[in-house]
py3Dmol code that shows the C-alpha trace and the ligand (Angstrom):
import py3Dmol

protein = """\
ATOM      1  CA  UNK A   1      15.740   5.107  20.959  1.00  0.00           C
ATOM      2  CA  UNK A   2      19.200   3.498  20.894  1.00  0.00           C
ATOM      3  CA  UNK A   3      18.152  -0.140  20.668  1.00  0.00           C
ATOM      4  CA  UNK A   4      18.257  -1.844  17.252  1.00  0.00           C
ATOM      5  CA  UNK A   5      15.146  -2.289  15.126  1.00  0.00           C
ATOM      6  CA  UNK A   6      14.104  -5.571  13.565  1.00  0.00           C
ATOM      7  CA  UNK A   7      12.767  -4.574  10.165  1.00  0.00           C
ATOM      8  CA  UNK A   8      11.164  -6.553   7.373  1.00  0.00           C
ATOM      9  CA  UNK A   9      10.331  -5.746   3.775  1.00  0.00           C
ATOM     10  CA  UNK A  10       7.826  -8.269   2.483  1.00  0.00           C
ATOM     11  CA  UNK A  11       6.646  -8.397  -1.116  1.00  0.00           C
ATOM     12  CA  UNK A  12       4.840 -10.988  -3.188  1.00  0.00           C
ATOM     13  CA  UNK A  13       8.031 -12.862  -4.102  1.00  0.00           C
ATOM     14  CA  UNK A  14      10.605 -12.208  -1.400  1.00  0.00           C
ATOM     15  CA  UNK A  15      11.033 -11.282   2.225  1.00  0.00           C
ATOM     16  CA  UNK A  16      14.049  -9.335   3.442  1.00  0.00           C
ATOM     17  CA  UNK A  17      14.421  -9.227   7.210  1.00  0.00           C
ATOM     18  CA  UNK A  18      17.198  -7.263   8.903  1.00  0.00           C
ATOM     19  CA  UNK A  19      18.404  -6.007  12.248  1.00  0.00           C
ATOM     20  CA  UNK A  20      19.310  -2.340  11.982  1.00  0.00           C
ATOM     21  CA  UNK A  21      21.374  -0.319  14.439  1.00  0.00           C
ATOM     22  CA  UNK A  22      20.561   3.178  15.705  1.00  0.00           C
ATOM     23  CA  UNK A  23      23.094   4.474  13.108  1.00  0.00           C
ATOM     24  CA  UNK A  24      21.188   2.630  10.354  1.00  0.00           C
ATOM     25  CA  UNK A  25      23.805  -0.023   9.862  1.00  0.00           C
ATOM     26  CA  UNK A  26      22.447  -3.371   8.742  1.00  0.00           C
ATOM     27  CA  UNK A  27      23.798  -5.703  11.467  1.00  0.00           C
ATOM     28  CA  UNK A  28      22.316  -8.845   9.927  1.00  0.00           C
ATOM     29  CA  UNK A  29      20.007  -9.640   7.036  1.00  0.00           C
ATOM     30  CA  UNK A  30      18.195 -12.652   5.679  1.00  0.00           C
ATOM     31  CA  UNK A  31      16.348 -13.262   2.435  1.00  0.00           C
ATOM     32  CA  UNK A  32      13.475 -15.718   2.204  1.00  0.00           C
ATOM     33  CA  UNK A  33      11.069 -16.508  -0.601  1.00  0.00           C
ATOM     34  CA  UNK A  34       7.572 -15.318   0.368  1.00  0.00           C
ATOM     35  CA  UNK A  35       5.831 -18.336  -1.189  1.00  0.00           C
ATOM     36  CA  UNK A  36       2.718 -16.184  -0.960  1.00  0.00           C
ATOM     37  CA  UNK A  37       0.453 -18.836  -2.498  1.00  0.00           C
ATOM     38  CA  UNK A  38       0.766 -20.890   0.732  1.00  0.00           C
ATOM     39  CA  UNK A  39      -1.404 -18.265   2.484  1.00  0.00           C
ATOM     40  CA  UNK A  40      -0.931 -15.975   5.497  1.00  0.00           C
ATOM     41  CA  UNK A  41      -0.397 -18.617   8.217  1.00  0.00           C
ATOM     42  CA  UNK A  42       2.534 -20.260   6.429  1.00  0.00           C
ATOM     43  CA  UNK A  43       4.056 -16.897   5.446  1.00  0.00           C
ATOM     44  CA  UNK A  44       3.839 -15.595   9.027  1.00  0.00           C
ATOM     45  CA  UNK A  45       5.436 -18.799  10.356  1.00  0.00           C
ATOM     46  CA  UNK A  46       8.326 -18.324   7.923  1.00  0.00           C
ATOM     47  CA  UNK A  47       8.612 -14.670   8.946  1.00  0.00           C
ATOM     48  CA  UNK A  48       8.859 -15.519  12.659  1.00  0.00           C
ATOM     49  CA  UNK A  49      11.420 -18.266  11.965  1.00  0.00           C
ATOM     50  CA  UNK A  50      13.558 -15.760  10.027  1.00  0.00           C
ATOM     51  CA  UNK A  51      13.294 -13.284  12.940  1.00  0.00           C
ATOM     52  CA  UNK A  52      14.406 -15.987  15.405  1.00  0.00           C
ATOM     53  CA  UNK A  53      17.431 -16.885  13.271  1.00  0.00           C
ATOM     54  CA  UNK A  54      18.430 -13.219  12.910  1.00  0.00           C
ATOM     55  CA  UNK A  55      18.165 -12.612  16.656  1.00  0.00           C
ATOM     56  CA  UNK A  56      20.203 -15.684  17.518  1.00  0.00           C
ATOM     57  CA  UNK A  57      22.840 -14.739  14.898  1.00  0.00           C
ATOM     58  CA  UNK A  58      23.335 -11.531  16.894  1.00  0.00           C
ATOM     59  CA  UNK A  59      23.007 -13.344  20.230  1.00  0.00           C
ATOM     60  CA  UNK A  60      20.108 -11.020  21.026  1.00  0.00           C
ATOM     61  CA  UNK A  61      16.830 -11.543  22.811  1.00  0.00           C
ATOM     62  CA  UNK A  62      13.636  -9.764  21.697  1.00  0.00           C
ATOM     63  CA  UNK A  63      13.774  -7.567  24.832  1.00  0.00           C
ATOM     64  CA  UNK A  64      16.922  -5.905  23.428  1.00  0.00           C
ATOM     65  CA  UNK A  65      14.986  -4.626  20.404  1.00  0.00           C
ATOM     66  CA  UNK A  66      13.637  -1.081  20.335  1.00  0.00           C
ATOM     67  CA  UNK A  67      10.900  -2.014  17.890  1.00  0.00           C
ATOM     68  CA  UNK A  68       9.816  -4.347  15.141  1.00  0.00           C
ATOM     69  CA  UNK A  69       8.833  -2.538  11.940  1.00  0.00           C
ATOM     70  CA  UNK A  70       6.927  -4.423   9.242  1.00  0.00           C
ATOM     71  CA  UNK A  71       6.934  -3.008   5.697  1.00  0.00           C
ATOM     72  CA  UNK A  72       4.357  -4.999   3.750  1.00  0.00           C
ATOM     73  CA  UNK A  73       3.271  -4.903   0.097  1.00  0.00           C
ATOM     74  CA  UNK A  74      -0.390  -4.357   0.654  1.00  0.00           C
ATOM     75  CA  UNK A  75      -3.254  -2.205   1.804  1.00  0.00           C
ATOM     76  CA  UNK A  76      -3.399  -1.669   5.537  1.00  0.00           C
ATOM     77  CA  UNK A  77      -5.161  -0.112   8.462  1.00  0.00           C
ATOM     78  CA  UNK A  78      -2.239   1.157  10.501  1.00  0.00           C
ATOM     79  CA  UNK A  79      -4.526   2.286  13.338  1.00  0.00           C
ATOM     80  CA  UNK A  80      -5.787  -1.279  13.883  1.00  0.00           C
ATOM     81  CA  UNK A  81      -2.566  -2.951  12.713  1.00  0.00           C
ATOM     82  CA  UNK A  82      -4.282  -4.909   9.945  1.00  0.00           C
ATOM     83  CA  UNK A  83      -3.059  -5.911   6.504  1.00  0.00           C
ATOM     84  CA  UNK A  84      -6.465  -5.393   4.869  1.00  0.00           C
ATOM     85  CA  UNK A  85      -5.753  -6.837   1.425  1.00  0.00           C
ATOM     86  CA  UNK A  86      -2.946  -7.237  -1.074  1.00  0.00           C
ATOM     87  CA  UNK A  87      -2.854  -8.046  -4.765  1.00  0.00           C
ATOM     88  CA  UNK A  88       0.562  -9.644  -4.126  1.00  0.00           C
ATOM     89  CA  UNK A  89      -0.396 -11.703  -1.071  1.00  0.00           C
ATOM     90  CA  UNK A  90      -3.336 -13.958  -1.842  1.00  0.00           C
ATOM     91  CA  UNK A  91      -5.612 -14.735   1.113  1.00  0.00           C
ATOM     92  CA  UNK A  92      -4.545 -11.751   3.204  1.00  0.00           C
ATOM     93  CA  UNK A  93      -7.775 -10.115   4.370  1.00  0.00           C
ATOM     94  CA  UNK A  94      -7.743  -8.096   7.602  1.00  0.00           C
ATOM     95  CA  UNK A  95      -4.789 -10.073   8.998  1.00  0.00           C
ATOM     96  CA  UNK A  96      -3.865  -8.569  12.416  1.00  0.00           C
ATOM     97  CA  UNK A  97      -0.152  -8.889  11.624  1.00  0.00           C
ATOM     98  CA  UNK A  98       1.069  -6.067  13.899  1.00  0.00           C
ATOM     99  CA  UNK A  99      -0.400  -7.573  17.055  1.00  0.00           C
ATOM    100  CA  UNK A 100       0.431 -11.169  16.099  1.00  0.00           C
ATOM    101  CA  UNK A 101       4.127 -10.282  15.809  1.00  0.00           C
ATOM    102  CA  UNK A 102       4.128  -7.732  18.648  1.00  0.00           C
ATOM    103  CA  UNK A 103       2.494 -10.091  21.150  1.00  0.00           C
ATOM    104  CA  UNK A 104       4.700 -13.020  20.114  1.00  0.00           C
ATOM    105  CA  UNK A 105       7.860 -11.091  20.994  1.00  0.00           C
ATOM    106  CA  UNK A 106       6.526  -8.569  23.504  1.00  0.00           C
ATOM    107  CA  UNK A 107       8.069  -5.736  21.474  1.00  0.00           C
ATOM    108  CA  UNK A 108       6.369  -2.539  20.172  1.00  0.00           C
ATOM    109  CA  UNK A 109       5.530  -3.312  16.541  1.00  0.00           C
ATOM    110  CA  UNK A 110       4.574  -1.054  13.630  1.00  0.00           C
ATOM    111  CA  UNK A 111       3.072  -1.643  10.209  1.00  0.00           C
ATOM    112  CA  UNK A 112       3.891   0.436   7.131  1.00  0.00           C
ATOM    113  CA  UNK A 113       3.366   0.047   3.388  1.00  0.00           C
ATOM    114  CA  UNK A 114       6.515  -1.268   1.661  1.00  0.00           C
ATOM    115  CA  UNK A 115       6.730   1.508  -0.946  1.00  0.00           C
ATOM    116  CA  UNK A 116       6.166   4.147   1.711  1.00  0.00           C
ATOM    117  CA  UNK A 117       8.980   2.604   3.754  1.00  0.00           C
ATOM    118  CA  UNK A 118      11.303   2.639   0.720  1.00  0.00           C
ATOM    119  CA  UNK A 119      10.480   6.327   0.225  1.00  0.00           C
ATOM    120  CA  UNK A 120      11.314   7.089   3.840  1.00  0.00           C
ATOM    121  CA  UNK A 121      14.591   5.166   3.531  1.00  0.00           C
ATOM    122  CA  UNK A 122      15.652   7.070   0.409  1.00  0.00           C
ATOM    123  CA  UNK A 123      14.592  10.333   2.032  1.00  0.00           C
ATOM    124  CA  UNK A 124      16.699   9.921   5.166  1.00  0.00           C
ATOM    125  CA  UNK A 125      19.639   7.885   3.853  1.00  0.00           C
ATOM    126  CA  UNK A 126      19.630   7.864   0.044  1.00  0.00           C
ATOM    127  CA  UNK A 127      18.709   9.980  -2.971  1.00  0.00           C
ATOM    128  CA  UNK A 128      16.435  12.333  -1.013  1.00  0.00           C
ATOM    129  CA  UNK A 129      18.944  13.191   1.727  1.00  0.00           C
ATOM    130  CA  UNK A 130      18.973  16.890   2.573  1.00  0.00           C
ATOM    131  CA  UNK A 131      15.540  17.678   1.089  1.00  0.00           C
ATOM    132  CA  UNK A 132      12.230  18.390   2.855  1.00  0.00           C
ATOM    133  CA  UNK A 133       9.683  17.362   0.230  1.00  0.00           C
ATOM    134  CA  UNK A 134      10.130  14.227  -1.826  1.00  0.00           C
ATOM    135  CA  UNK A 135       8.095  11.831  -3.904  1.00  0.00           C
ATOM    136  CA  UNK A 136       9.272   8.326  -4.665  1.00  0.00           C
ATOM    137  CA  UNK A 137       8.000   5.881  -7.254  1.00  0.00           C
ATOM    138  CA  UNK A 138       8.987   2.230  -7.170  1.00  0.00           C
ATOM    139  CA  UNK A 139       8.647   0.952 -10.716  1.00  0.00           C
ATOM    140  CA  UNK A 140       8.769  -2.834 -10.939  1.00  0.00           C
ATOM    141  CA  UNK A 141       6.119  -5.407 -11.823  1.00  0.00           C
ATOM    142  CA  UNK A 142       3.732  -2.797 -10.395  1.00  0.00           C
ATOM    143  CA  UNK A 143       4.218   0.839  -9.398  1.00  0.00           C
ATOM    144  CA  UNK A 144       4.285   1.828  -5.743  1.00  0.00           C
ATOM    145  CA  UNK A 145       4.874   5.202  -4.220  1.00  0.00           C
ATOM    146  CA  UNK A 146       5.625   7.207  -1.137  1.00  0.00           C
ATOM    147  CA  UNK A 147       5.247  10.880  -0.303  1.00  0.00           C
ATOM    148  CA  UNK A 148       7.391  12.849   2.157  1.00  0.00           C
ATOM    149  CA  UNK A 149       5.963  16.204   3.218  1.00  0.00           C
ATOM    150  CA  UNK A 150       8.096  18.511   5.369  1.00  0.00           C
ATOM    151  CA  UNK A 151      10.297  15.620   6.425  1.00  0.00           C
ATOM    152  CA  UNK A 152       7.484  13.242   7.372  1.00  0.00           C
ATOM    153  CA  UNK A 153       6.061  10.267   5.545  1.00  0.00           C
ATOM    154  CA  UNK A 154       2.496  11.102   4.543  1.00  0.00           C
ATOM    155  CA  UNK A 155       0.486   7.961   5.367  1.00  0.00           C
ATOM    156  CA  UNK A 156      -3.062   9.325   5.062  1.00  0.00           C
ATOM    157  CA  UNK A 157      -5.942   8.675   7.477  1.00  0.00           C
ATOM    158  CA  UNK A 158      -5.615   4.884   7.585  1.00  0.00           C
ATOM    159  CA  UNK A 159      -2.141   4.283   6.151  1.00  0.00           C
ATOM    160  CA  UNK A 160      -3.229   3.904   2.521  1.00  0.00           C
ATOM    161  CA  UNK A 161      -1.754   7.084   1.011  1.00  0.00           C
ATOM    162  CA  UNK A 162       0.884   7.077  -1.718  1.00  0.00           C
ATOM    163  CA  UNK A 163      -0.734   4.726  -4.244  1.00  0.00           C
ATOM    164  CA  UNK A 164       0.878   6.693  -7.062  1.00  0.00           C
ATOM    165  CA  UNK A 165       0.709   3.677  -9.391  1.00  0.00           C
ATOM    166  CA  UNK A 166      -3.069   3.862  -9.274  1.00  0.00           C
ATOM    167  CA  UNK A 167      -3.526   7.425 -10.439  1.00  0.00           C
ATOM    168  CA  UNK A 168      -5.622   7.319 -13.598  1.00  0.00           C
ATOM    169  CA  UNK A 169      -3.628   8.446 -16.645  1.00  0.00           C
ATOM    170  CA  UNK A 170      -5.763   7.264 -19.577  1.00  0.00           C
ATOM    171  CA  UNK A 171      -9.538   7.280 -19.064  1.00  0.00           C
ATOM    172  CA  UNK A 172      -9.953   4.821 -21.918  1.00  0.00           C
ATOM    173  CA  UNK A 173      -6.909   2.730 -21.015  1.00  0.00           C
ATOM    174  CA  UNK A 174      -6.704  -0.869 -19.791  1.00  0.00           C
ATOM    175  CA  UNK A 175      -8.673  -1.968 -16.711  1.00  0.00           C
ATOM    176  CA  UNK A 176      -6.544  -2.318 -13.584  1.00  0.00           C
ATOM    177  CA  UNK A 177      -6.897  -5.018 -10.923  1.00  0.00           C
ATOM    178  CA  UNK A 178      -7.617  -2.237  -8.408  1.00  0.00           C
ATOM    179  CA  UNK A 179     -10.931  -1.576 -10.191  1.00  0.00           C
ATOM    180  CA  UNK A 180      -9.881   1.702 -11.795  1.00  0.00           C
ATOM    181  CA  UNK A 181      -9.197   2.240 -15.502  1.00  0.00           C
ATOM    182  CA  UNK A 182      -5.943   3.358 -17.159  1.00  0.00           C
ATOM    183  CA  UNK A 183      -3.840   3.433 -13.973  1.00  0.00           C
ATOM    184  CA  UNK A 184      -0.185   4.495 -14.304  1.00  0.00           C
ATOM    185  CA  UNK A 185       0.791   0.955 -13.282  1.00  0.00           C
ATOM    186  CA  UNK A 186      -1.078  -0.446 -16.314  1.00  0.00           C
ATOM    187  CA  UNK A 187       0.893   1.835 -18.656  1.00  0.00           C
ATOM    188  CA  UNK A 188       4.401   2.309 -17.268  1.00  0.00           C
ATOM    189  CA  UNK A 189       5.305  -0.722 -15.087  1.00  0.00           C
ATOM    190  CA  UNK A 190       7.611  -3.523 -16.155  1.00  0.00           C
ATOM    191  CA  UNK A 191       4.544  -5.703 -16.673  1.00  0.00           C
ATOM    192  CA  UNK A 192       3.031  -3.057 -18.962  1.00  0.00           C
ATOM    193  CA  UNK A 193       6.230  -2.831 -21.035  1.00  0.00           C
ATOM    194  CA  UNK A 194       6.410  -6.596 -21.467  1.00  0.00           C
ATOM    195  CA  UNK A 195       2.715  -6.790 -22.381  1.00  0.00           C
ATOM    196  CA  UNK A 196       3.084  -4.040 -24.985  1.00  0.00           C
ATOM    197  CA  UNK A 197       6.209  -5.623 -26.521  1.00  0.00           C
ATOM    198  CA  UNK A 198       4.416  -8.977 -26.797  1.00  0.00           C
ATOM    199  CA  UNK A 199       1.357  -7.319 -28.347  1.00  0.00           C
ATOM    200  CA  UNK A 200       3.454  -5.622 -31.024  1.00  0.00           C
ATOM    201  CA  UNK A 201       5.312  -8.833 -31.887  1.00  0.00           C
ATOM    202  CA  UNK A 202       2.000 -10.731 -32.161  1.00  0.00           C
ATOM    203  CA  UNK A 203       0.914  -7.932 -34.517  1.00  0.00           C
ATOM    204  CA  UNK A 204       3.771  -8.982 -36.790  1.00  0.00           C
ATOM    205  CA  UNK A 205       6.443  -6.413 -35.908  1.00  0.00           C
ATOM    206  CA  UNK A 206      10.046  -7.576 -36.012  1.00  0.00           C
ATOM    207  CA  UNK A 207      12.339  -7.465 -32.976  1.00  0.00           C
ATOM    208  CA  UNK A 208      15.478  -9.115 -31.628  1.00  0.00           C
ATOM    209  CA  UNK A 209      13.351  -9.783 -28.528  1.00  0.00           C
ATOM    210  CA  UNK A 210      12.025 -12.915 -30.236  1.00  0.00           C
ATOM    211  CA  UNK A 211      15.547 -14.375 -30.425  1.00  0.00           C
ATOM    212  CA  UNK A 212      16.424 -13.129 -26.906  1.00  0.00           C
ATOM    213  CA  UNK A 213      13.725 -15.392 -25.412  1.00  0.00           C
ATOM    214  CA  UNK A 214      14.351 -18.303 -27.782  1.00  0.00           C
ATOM    215  CA  UNK A 215      11.063 -17.734 -29.577  1.00  0.00           C
ATOM    216  CA  UNK A 216       8.909 -17.999 -26.395  1.00  0.00           C
ATOM    217  CA  UNK A 217       7.643 -14.440 -26.506  1.00  0.00           C
ATOM    218  CA  UNK A 218       5.484 -14.868 -23.396  1.00  0.00           C
ATOM    219  CA  UNK A 219       8.799 -14.995 -21.469  1.00  0.00           C
ATOM    220  CA  UNK A 220       9.620 -11.384 -22.388  1.00  0.00           C
ATOM    221  CA  UNK A 221      10.058  -9.144 -19.334  1.00  0.00           C
ATOM    222  CA  UNK A 222      11.113  -5.502 -18.958  1.00  0.00           C
ATOM    223  CA  UNK A 223      14.694  -6.717 -18.525  1.00  0.00           C
ATOM    224  CA  UNK A 224      14.766  -8.224 -22.053  1.00  0.00           C
ATOM    225  CA  UNK A 225      13.084  -5.102 -23.435  1.00  0.00           C
ATOM    226  CA  UNK A 226      15.934  -3.061 -21.898  1.00  0.00           C
ATOM    227  CA  UNK A 227      18.611  -5.361 -23.326  1.00  0.00           C
ATOM    228  CA  UNK A 228      17.021  -5.205 -26.784  1.00  0.00           C
ATOM    229  CA  UNK A 229      16.755  -1.400 -26.659  1.00  0.00           C
ATOM    230  CA  UNK A 230      20.433  -1.064 -25.725  1.00  0.00           C
ATOM    231  CA  UNK A 231      21.251  -3.224 -28.740  1.00  0.00           C
ATOM    232  CA  UNK A 232      19.466  -0.862 -31.080  1.00  0.00           C
ATOM    233  CA  UNK A 233      16.111  -2.663 -31.346  1.00  0.00           C
ATOM    234  CA  UNK A 234      13.515  -0.178 -32.608  1.00  0.00           C
ATOM    235  CA  UNK A 235      10.466  -1.964 -31.164  1.00  0.00           C
ATOM    236  CA  UNK A 236      12.002  -2.192 -27.676  1.00  0.00           C
ATOM    237  CA  UNK A 237      13.149   1.449 -27.775  1.00  0.00           C
ATOM    238  CA  UNK A 238       9.657   2.535 -28.769  1.00  0.00           C
ATOM    239  CA  UNK A 239       7.986   0.474 -26.019  1.00  0.00           C
ATOM    240  CA  UNK A 240      10.273   2.074 -23.405  1.00  0.00           C
ATOM    241  CA  UNK A 241       9.706   5.553 -24.821  1.00  0.00           C
ATOM    242  CA  UNK A 242       5.928   5.055 -24.611  1.00  0.00           C
ATOM    243  CA  UNK A 243       6.109   3.794 -21.007  1.00  0.00           C
ATOM    244  CA  UNK A 244       8.502   6.624 -20.079  1.00  0.00           C
ATOM    245  CA  UNK A 245       6.074   9.161 -21.550  1.00  0.00           C
ATOM    246  CA  UNK A 246       3.211   7.774 -19.431  1.00  0.00           C
ATOM    247  CA  UNK A 247       5.534   7.809 -16.421  1.00  0.00           C
ATOM    248  CA  UNK A 248       6.344  11.444 -17.230  1.00  0.00           C
ATOM    249  CA  UNK A 249       2.633  12.319 -17.283  1.00  0.00           C
ATOM    250  CA  UNK A 250       2.285  10.735 -13.839  1.00  0.00           C
ATOM    251  CA  UNK A 251       5.269  12.785 -12.642  1.00  0.00           C
ATOM    252  CA  UNK A 252       3.721  15.989 -14.028  1.00  0.00           C
ATOM    253  CA  UNK A 253       0.680  15.345 -11.815  1.00  0.00           C
ATOM    254  CA  UNK A 254       2.893  14.744  -8.769  1.00  0.00           C
ATOM    255  CA  UNK A 255       4.997  17.848  -9.507  1.00  0.00           C
ATOM    256  CA  UNK A 256       1.911  20.059  -9.901  1.00  0.00           C
ATOM    257  CA  UNK A 257       0.253  18.730  -6.723  1.00  0.00           C
ATOM    258  CA  UNK A 258       3.249  18.426  -4.384  1.00  0.00           C
ATOM    259  CA  UNK A 259       5.956  20.750  -5.757  1.00  0.00           C
ATOM    260  CA  UNK A 260       8.696  18.385  -4.473  1.00  0.00           C
ATOM    261  CA  UNK A 261      12.424  19.127  -4.529  1.00  0.00           C
ATOM    262  CA  UNK A 262      13.193  15.638  -5.716  1.00  0.00           C
ATOM    263  CA  UNK A 263      11.419  12.677  -7.276  1.00  0.00           C
ATOM    264  CA  UNK A 264      13.248   9.413  -6.684  1.00  0.00           C
ATOM    265  CA  UNK A 265      12.659   6.524  -9.067  1.00  0.00           C
ATOM    266  CA  UNK A 266      13.465   3.049  -7.719  1.00  0.00           C
ATOM    267  CA  UNK A 267      12.456  -0.534  -8.424  1.00  0.00           C
ATOM    268  CA  UNK A 268      13.758  -3.062 -10.930  1.00  0.00           C
ATOM    269  CA  UNK A 269      12.579  -1.119 -14.006  1.00  0.00           C
ATOM    270  CA  UNK A 270      14.514   1.960 -12.838  1.00  0.00           C
ATOM    271  CA  UNK A 271      17.637  -0.016 -13.804  1.00  0.00           C
ATOM    272  CA  UNK A 272      16.820   1.095 -17.375  1.00  0.00           C
ATOM    273  CA  UNK A 273      18.371   4.375 -16.206  1.00  0.00           C
ATOM    274  CA  UNK A 274      18.234   7.307 -18.587  1.00  0.00           C
ATOM    275  CA  UNK A 275      16.429   5.221 -21.218  1.00  0.00           C
ATOM    276  CA  UNK A 276      13.439   5.622 -18.881  1.00  0.00           C
ATOM    277  CA  UNK A 277      14.257   8.786 -16.926  1.00  0.00           C
ATOM    278  CA  UNK A 278      15.315  11.126 -19.722  1.00  0.00           C
ATOM    279  CA  UNK A 279      12.038  11.028 -21.717  1.00  0.00           C
ATOM    280  CA  UNK A 280      10.090  11.284 -18.431  1.00  0.00           C
ATOM    281  CA  UNK A 281      12.114  14.382 -17.440  1.00  0.00           C
ATOM    282  CA  UNK A 282      11.367  15.853 -20.881  1.00  0.00           C
ATOM    283  CA  UNK A 283       7.601  15.425 -20.387  1.00  0.00           C
ATOM    284  CA  UNK A 284       7.840  17.131 -16.985  1.00  0.00           C
ATOM    285  CA  UNK A 285       9.746  20.018 -18.539  1.00  0.00           C
ATOM    286  CA  UNK A 286       7.130  20.404 -21.285  1.00  0.00           C
ATOM    287  CA  UNK A 287       3.940  19.958 -19.253  1.00  0.00           C
ATOM    288  CA  UNK A 288       4.362  20.751 -15.546  1.00  0.00           C
ATOM    289  CA  UNK A 289       4.020  24.206 -13.969  1.00  0.00           C
ATOM    290  CA  UNK A 290       7.200  26.029 -14.890  1.00  0.00           C
ATOM    291  CA  UNK A 291       8.538  27.007 -11.459  1.00  0.00           C
ATOM    292  CA  UNK A 292       7.909  23.528 -10.042  1.00  0.00           C
ATOM    293  CA  UNK A 293       9.329  21.838 -13.154  1.00  0.00           C
ATOM    294  CA  UNK A 294      12.520  23.933 -13.049  1.00  0.00           C
ATOM    295  CA  UNK A 295      13.058  23.118  -9.396  1.00  0.00           C
ATOM    296  CA  UNK A 296      12.430  19.388  -9.270  1.00  0.00           C
ATOM    297  CA  UNK A 297      15.231  16.839  -9.753  1.00  0.00           C
ATOM    298  CA  UNK A 298      14.227  13.419 -11.068  1.00  0.00           C
ATOM    299  CA  UNK A 299      16.882  10.943  -9.948  1.00  0.00           C
ATOM    300  CA  UNK A 300      17.438   7.192  -9.522  1.00  0.00           C
ATOM    301  CA  UNK A 301      17.192   5.594  -6.073  1.00  0.00           C
ATOM    302  CA  UNK A 302      20.425   4.839  -4.207  1.00  0.00           C
ATOM    303  CA  UNK A 303      19.699   2.232  -1.549  1.00  0.00           C
ATOM    304  CA  UNK A 304      18.779  -0.723  -3.755  1.00  0.00           C
ATOM    305  CA  UNK A 305      17.191  -3.677  -1.967  1.00  0.00           C
ATOM    306  CA  UNK A 306      17.827  -2.208   1.497  1.00  0.00           C
ATOM    307  CA  UNK A 307      15.547   0.839   1.009  1.00  0.00           C
ATOM    308  CA  UNK A 308      12.493  -0.900   2.498  1.00  0.00           C
ATOM    309  CA  UNK A 309      14.101  -2.258   5.678  1.00  0.00           C
ATOM    310  CA  UNK A 310      16.084   0.951   6.279  1.00  0.00           C
ATOM    311  CA  UNK A 311      12.924   2.991   5.770  1.00  0.00           C
ATOM    312  CA  UNK A 312      10.988   0.712   8.112  1.00  0.00           C
ATOM    313  CA  UNK A 313      13.667   1.385  10.759  1.00  0.00           C
ATOM    314  CA  UNK A 314      13.447   5.141  10.133  1.00  0.00           C
ATOM    315  CA  UNK A 315       9.652   4.887  10.486  1.00  0.00           C
ATOM    316  CA  UNK A 316      10.014   3.157  13.883  1.00  0.00           C
ATOM    317  CA  UNK A 317      12.473   5.784  15.125  1.00  0.00           C
ATOM    318  CA  UNK A 318      10.293   8.678  13.926  1.00  0.00           C
ATOM    319  CA  UNK A 319       7.382   7.166  15.843  1.00  0.00           C
ATOM    320  CA  UNK A 320       9.687   7.107  18.871  1.00  0.00           C
ATOM    321  CA  UNK A 321       9.012   3.586  20.128  1.00  0.00           C
ATOM    322  CA  UNK A 322      11.052   2.872  23.281  1.00  0.00           C
TER     323      UNK A 322
END
"""
ligand_1 = """\
1
ZN
Zn -5.083 0.611 -10.419
"""
view = py3Dmol.view(width=600, height=400)
view.addModel(protein, "pdb")
view.setStyle({"model": 0}, {"cartoon": {"style": "trace"}})
view.addModel(ligand_1, "xyz")
view.setStyle({"model": 1}, {"stick": {}})
view.zoomTo()
view.show()
């Protein structure tokens, strides 16, 4: 397939759409707010309008595309082309997005989970290049994941595999919106760090975080926790260490099950760098099977915001459309 791919990475807050060449160059890209609260119809209209603008910016017609590849933050049935549900996209229940887009343009269209797409992007073009077996975790407001086995994205029977953020870590931990208890996402995501920092401050602990948010502690996010930790704040450093330890326990499970060559950590919280990664690596060293633990490299992602759209394009090419 030589023709370019129109790829999209859609999350709860933003949409990135891009046209990507057969050499994985981003020929054009456009950001849009998702405005997810407006519901699926409005979001899909905005998506199609963004596609039209991108195509006309390249003076292309839809027939010149090899495929359209949709990376969406949600549960899906890839067989039927449905977005089945999504905690980040209210009102999306069994939306036949693949066929709606595919029939509108008359172009072969694929659906893939956004974190899985990011994993595939990092595997082919970023931090996982040159390996065969890779696990990726996207640590942001939630925790997503993707698993590459022998060079192929593992999607599971219906496209739902790779929900690494929803592996149970603490059987008596906080209840997760997925219905499970003590999920990794509830303990090691940016949201979890902010929640824990706020809890400790409400308990009366001192922190420069209070001044960093002008006294409105409910405005604390993982970014402020990182800033405070870098400035020597003990509470913030401890919150990150705790989250990193939980993350490490999650990684131990992945290392023992999959024996990957590399684990790539992306997402906004990964910007904490070694503050997060070093304690997690330590836990892996201490707890995982020795041979697997000695082999695995735990590294930051390289592709930034483009991982999802690049991975979506890789996914389309691997599936060999047109
Ligand atoms: Zn969960």
